[in-house]
C-alpha positions in Angstrom: -132.8 34.0 -134.0 -133.2 37.6 -133.7 -130.8 39.7 -131.9 -130.9 43.2 -130.4 -128.7 45.9 -131.9 -126.7 46.5 -128.9 -125.9 42.5 -128.9 -124.7 42.4 -132.5 -121.1 41.7 -133.1 -119.3 41.7 -136.4 -117.9 38.2 -137.4 -114.4 37.8 -137.2 -112.4 36.5 -140.1 -110.6 33.5 -139.6 -107.0 32.4 -140.5 -106.2 35.7 -141.8 -102.7 35.6 -140.0 -102.0 32.2 -141.7 -103.2 33.6 -145.0 -100.9 36.7 -144.8 -97.8 34.7 -143.9 -98.3 32.4 -147.0 -98.6 35.2 -149.3 -95.5 36.7 -147.9 -93.7 33.7 -148.4 -95.1 33.6 -152.1 -94.1 37.3 -152.7 -90.8 36.8 -151.1 -90.1 33.9 -154.0 -91.4 36.2 -156.6 -89.2 38.8 -155.7 -86.2 36.6 -155.5 -86.9 34.2 -158.5 -89.1 36.6 -160.9 -90.6 35.1 -163.8 -89.9 31.6 -163.0 -91.8 31.7 -159.6 -94.6 33.5 -161.5 -94.9 30.7 -164.1 -94.4 28.0 -161.4 -97.3 29.5 -159.3 -99.6 29.7 -162.3 -99.0 26.0 -163.2 -99.4 25.3 -159.6 -102.7 26.9 -158.7 -104.4 27.5 -162.3 -102.9 24.5 -164.4 -101.6 27.1 -167.1 -98.7 29.0 -168.4 -99.4 32.8 -168.1 -99.8 34.5 -171.5 -100.6 37.9 -173.2 -104.0 37.7 -175.1 -104.5 40.1 -178.0 -107.9 41.8 -177.4 -110.2 42.0 -180.4 -113.4 43.9 -180.9 -116.3 43.0 -178.5 -118.4 41.8 -181.6 -115.7 39.2 -182.5 -116.3 37.2 -179.6 -118.8 34.2 -179.7 -121.2 35.8 -177.3 -124.9 35.8 -177.8 -126.2 38.8 -179.6 -128.6 39.8 -176.3 -125.4 39.2 -174.0 -123.3 41.7 -176.0 -126.2 44.1 -176.3 -126.8 44.1 -172.6 -122.8 44.4 -171.8 -122.7 47.4 -173.8 -125.7 49.1 -172.0 -123.9 48.3 -168.7 -120.7 49.9 -170.0 -122.5 53.0 -171.2 -124.3 53.3 -167.5 -121.0 53.0 -165.7 -119.1 55.2 -168.1 -122.1 57.8 -168.0 -121.7 58.0 -164.2 -117.7 57.9 -164.4 -117.9 61.0 -166.7 -120.2 62.6 -164.1 -117.6 62.1 -161.3 -114.9 63.4 -163.6 -116.6 66.7 -163.4 -115.6 67.3 -159.9 -111.8 67.2 -161.1 -110.8 70.5 -163.0 -107.5 72.4 -163.5 -108.2 75.5 -161.6 -106.1 78.3 -160.1 -106.6 81.7 -158.4 -104.3 84.9 -157.8 -103.8 87.3 -154.7 -101.5 89.9 -154.0 -98.7 87.3 -153.2 -98.8 85.0 -156.1 -100.7 82.6 -158.3 -101.7 79.4 -157.1 -103.6 76.5 -158.3 -103.9 72.8 -159.0 -103.3 70.4 -162.2 -105.4 67.2 -162.6 -103.4 64.4 -164.0 -104.2 60.6 -164.5 -102.2 57.8 -163.0 -100.2 56.6 -165.8 -100.2 52.8 -165.6 -102.9 50.8 -163.7 -103.9 47.2 -163.5 -107.1 45.8 -163.2 -107.7 42.3 -161.5 -110.7 40.5 -162.7 -111.2 37.0 -160.7 -112.2 33.9 -162.4 -114.4 31.2 -161.0 -117.5 29.0 -162.0 -119.1 32.0 -164.2 -117.4 34.9 -166.1 -117.4 38.2 -163.6 -117.7 40.6 -166.8 -119.2 43.5 -164.5 -115.9 43.4 -162.5 -114.0 44.3 -165.9 -116.5 46.9 -166.7 -116.3 48.5 -163.1 -112.5 48.7 -162.9 -111.4 49.7 -166.3 -114.0 51.9 -167.6 -113.2 54.4 -164.7 -109.5 54.4 -165.5 -110.3 55.1 -169.2 -112.4 58.1 -168.3 -109.8 59.5 -166.1 -107.3 59.3 -168.7 -104.8 56.5 -167.6 -102.6 55.6 -170.4 -101.7 52.0 -169.6 -104.7 49.8 -168.3 -103.8 46.1 -167.9 -106.3 43.5 -167.3 -105.1 40.3 -165.3 -107.5 37.3 -164.9 -107.1 33.6 -164.6 -110.1 33.5 -167.0 -110.1 33.8 -170.9 -113.7 33.6 -170.9 -115.2 35.2 -173.9 -117.5 37.3 -171.8 -114.5 38.6 -169.9 -112.2 39.2 -172.9 -115.1 41.0 -174.6 -115.9 43.1 -171.3 -112.1 44.0 -171.2 -112.2 45.2 -174.7 -115.2 47.0 -174.3 -114.1 48.8 -171.2 -110.8 50.0 -172.8 -108.0 47.5 -171.7 -104.9 48.3 -173.6 -103.9 44.6 -172.8 -105.0 41.3 -171.3 -102.8 38.9 -169.4 -104.0 35.7 -168.6 -102.7 35.3 -165.0 -104.5 35.1 -161.7 -103.8 35.0 -157.9 -101.2 36.3 -155.8 -98.7 35.9 -158.9 -100.7 38.4 -161.0 -100.8 41.0 -158.3 -97.0 40.7 -158.0 -96.5 40.8 -161.5 -98.5 43.8 -161.8 -96.9 45.8 -158.9 -93.4 44.3 -159.6 -93.4 43.9 -163.2 -92.4 40.9 -165.3 -91.7 39.8 -168.9 -95.3 39.8 -169.8 -95.8 43.5 -168.3 -94.4 46.6 -167.1 -94.8 47.6 -163.4 -97.7 49.6 -162.9 -98.6 52.5 -160.5 -102.0 51.4 -159.3 -103.7 47.7 -158.9 -107.6 47.6 -158.5 -110.3 45.1 -158.5 -111.7 42.2 -156.2 -110.5 38.9 -155.4 -110.3 36.2 -152.9 -108.3 36.4 -149.5 -104.9 35.8 -151.0 -105.3 38.2 -153.8 -106.3 41.0 -151.0 -103.4 40.2 -148.7 -101.2 40.5 -151.8 -102.5 43.9 -152.5 -102.1 44.9 -148.9 -98.6 43.7 -148.6 -97.5 45.3 -151.7 -99.0 48.8 -150.7 -95.5 50.1 -150.4 -94.7 49.5 -153.9 -98.1 50.2 -155.7 -101.2 51.9 -154.8 -104.2 50.0 -154.3 -108.0 50.7 -154.4 -109.1 49.1 -151.1 -108.6 45.9 -148.9 -111.8 44.0 -149.4 -113.3 41.2 -147.3 -116.3 39.0 -147.4 -119.3 41.1 -149.0 -121.8 43.0 -146.8 -125.5 44.2 -147.0 -127.2 46.2 -144.5 -131.0 46.8 -144.9 -133.0 49.0 -142.7 -136.5 48.7 -142.9 -139.6 50.1 -141.5 -141.6 46.9 -142.1 -143.5 48.2 -145.2 -141.5 46.4 -148.0 -142.5 43.1 -149.2 -140.3 40.9 -147.1 -139.9 38.4 -150.2 -138.2 41.4 -151.9 -135.8 41.9 -149.0 -135.1 38.1 -148.5 -134.4 37.8 -152.3 -131.6 40.9 -151.9 -130.1 39.0 -148.9 -130.0 35.7 -150.8 -128.2 37.5 -153.7 -125.5 38.7 -151.3 -124.9 35.3 -150.1 -124.2 34.1 -153.6 -120.9 36.2 -153.6 -119.0 34.2 -151.1 -119.6 31.5 -148.4 -118.7 34.1 -145.7 -121.0 37.2 -147.3 -123.1 38.6 -144.8 -126.5 39.9 -145.1 -128.2 41.7 -142.0 -131.7 43.4 -142.0 -132.5 45.8 -139.1 -135.8 47.1 -138.0 -137.8 48.5 -135.2 -140.9 46.3 -136.3 -140.3 43.2 -134.5 -143.2 41.5 -136.1 -141.7 42.1 -139.5 -138.5 40.3 -138.3 -140.5 37.5 -137.3 -142.3 37.3 -140.4 -139.0 37.1 -142.4 -137.7 34.6 -139.9 -140.7 32.4 -140.6 -140.2 32.8 -144.4 -136.6 31.6 -144.1 -137.2 28.9 -141.9 -139.9 27.5 -144.3 -137.3 26.6 -146.9 -134.0 24.8 -147.0 -132.0 27.6 -148.3 -133.1 30.0 -145.9 -132.5 27.8 -142.9 -128.7 27.1 -144.1 -128.3 30.8 -144.3 -129.8 31.6 -140.9 -127.7 28.6 -139.5 -124.5 29.8 -141.1 -125.2 33.3 -139.9 -125.1 34.7 -143.4 -128.5 36.3 -142.8 -128.9 37.9 -139.6 -131.8 39.7 -138.2 -131.4 42.5 -135.8 -134.0 44.3 -133.6 -133.8 48.1 -132.9 -135.7 49.7 -130.2 -136.0 52.8 -132.7 -135.0 54.3 -135.9 -132.6 56.2 -134.2 -131.1 53.1 -132.7 -131.0 51.7 -136.3 -129.2 54.8 -137.7 -126.6 54.3 -134.9 -126.1 50.6 -135.6 -125.7 51.5 -139.4 -123.2 54.3 -138.9 -121.1 51.9 -136.3 -121.1 49.1 -138.8 -120.1 50.9 -141.9 -121.7 48.3 -144.3 -120.6 47.8 -147.8 -124.0 47.9 -149.3 -126.5 49.9 -147.4 -130.1 49.5 -148.2 -132.6 52.1 -146.8 -136.3 51.2 -147.1 -137.9 53.4 -144.4 -139.5 56.6 -145.6 -138.9 58.2 -142.3 -135.1 58.2 -142.0 -133.2 61.0 -143.9 -130.4 59.8 -146.1 -128.1 62.6 -144.7 -128.3 60.9 -141.1 -126.4 57.9 -142.7 -122.8 58.4 -142.8 -120.7 55.5 -143.3 -121.3 53.1 -146.1 -119.7 51.9 -149.6 -122.8 52.6 -151.4 -126.5 53.5 -150.5 -129.4 52.1 -152.1 -132.5 54.3 -151.5 -135.9 52.6 -151.6 -137.4 49.1 -152.3 -136.7 49.5 -156.1 -133.1 50.5 -155.8 -131.9 46.4 -155.6 -128.3 46.2 -154.8 -128.1 43.5 -157.5 -128.9 46.4 -160.0 -125.8 48.2 -158.6 -123.9 45.1 -159.1 -124.4 45.3 -162.9 -125.5 48.4 -164.6 -127.2 51.2 -162.8 -123.6 53.1 -163.1 -121.9 53.9 -159.7 -119.0 51.5 -159.2 -119.6 48.1 -157.4 -115.9 47.7 -155.8 -116.5 48.8 -152.5 -114.9 48.9 -149.0 -116.0 46.2 -146.7 -115.2 45.5 -143.1 -116.1 49.1 -141.8 -113.4 50.4 -144.0 -116.4 52.7 -145.5 -115.4 55.0 -142.7 -112.0 55.8 -144.2 -113.0 55.7 -147.9 -115.9 55.2 -150.6 -116.2 53.0 -153.5 -113.8 52.8 -156.6 -114.2 56.1 -158.7 -112.7 58.1 -161.2 -110.8 60.3 -158.5 -108.7 57.3 -157.3 -107.0 57.2 -160.7 -106.3 60.8 -160.6 -103.4 62.8 -159.0 -104.2 66.5 -157.8 -101.0 68.4 -158.4 -100.6 71.8 -156.8 -98.4 74.8 -158.0 -97.5 78.0 -157.0 -95.8 81.0 -158.6 -94.8 83.8 -155.9 -94.6 87.5 -156.7 -92.0 90.0 -155.3 -94.8 91.3 -153.2 -94.8 88.2 -151.3 -91.6 89.4 -149.6 -91.3 90.8 -146.7 -95.0 90.2 -145.6 -95.5 86.6 -146.4 -91.7 86.3 -145.9 -91.7 87.6 -142.4 -94.1 84.6 -141.6 -92.0 81.8 -143.2 -88.8 83.3 -141.5 -90.4 83.3 -138.0 -91.6 79.6 -138.4 -88.4 78.6 -139.7 -86.6 80.2 -136.7 -89.5 78.4 -134.6 -88.4 74.9 -136.0 -84.5 75.9 -135.9 -84.3 75.3 -139.6 -81.3 77.8 -140.4 -81.2 77.0 -144.0 -85.1 77.5 -144.8 -84.5 80.9 -142.9 -81.5 81.7 -145.1 -83.4 80.9 -148.3 -86.0 83.3 -147.4 -83.8 86.0 -146.0 -81.7 86.1 -149.4 -84.7 87.1 -151.3 -86.0 89.6 -148.6 -82.8 91.3 -148.9 -82.3 91.5 -152.6 
């Protein structure tokens, strides 16, 4: 079914309140009972006791030579882009008639990266979360995961984890944010996870910095109808592999093209299921301008632009932009370089994807000269009087009269 861009509504996530209440209860028990509860939850949900795993060199894990080779290629690409980003953050200062002012760049000292478990090893998540922290200069980089698959361990080692703790779920986020016998309390928690992990991150924001509140993965494709439809169908199917609630949308002002894609999907069982479950949705826009407006209102996690006549600077809200038919989102998921840890649910209107700067603190400094008084001092005194802060005024007056 093809819907118009004016009719489309973002799907609502169900049972979020119930999840939040469940996680709140779990966190309260962990705060009260500490390690005992962490171990109990790990046994309950993952059937193992938490443990610290000593990481070895990547070459020491039982990985196929080709697998290790390409893990290293992906790591190199991600590190290259992270170092490119790092260039934007520099210690700098300036001097004027009133003094010297500037900024110093310092890394967050202790971070934790959550690497989900599951049927298959998500080694790419280890690379994407730990490498930017290493480039930023974070001294402590703890990997948490319920999986000890050799590929995850090798990726964590390759990405520069300083320790690896086999622990998953809400209990892992709590251990990272609150501290445990396995680890010291960290200053920041990053990484993807299920709805319970995301709820834990959100609820612990008053105690630890987080990267983003991630929901089901999203893809929006803007197409002028010139790209091979099989390519874009493959891209949308790839997105559906992330999560049963993952969403792929293609929007076009070429209705015949959308009908062609719909027919292709209806002619196969997988495509029918994805359409029926609304994991793939087809949206018709009357004009390219309407498609641009739709995109900026949605703020999709992944935005793929397959329309030569649309300028990229007109697209303002997205987690990551993939330009042209050869820029498959799956390439970004693994190895092109920019981070795949991205905001969902429209949060791209507030922040971009995980990057080196998220692991940095920009610290300002100032050293005022005597010449700042009385000229600049008079400004400060006037504002102190306006706000009726008498001791602020006195602090400045004392220096002006000296």
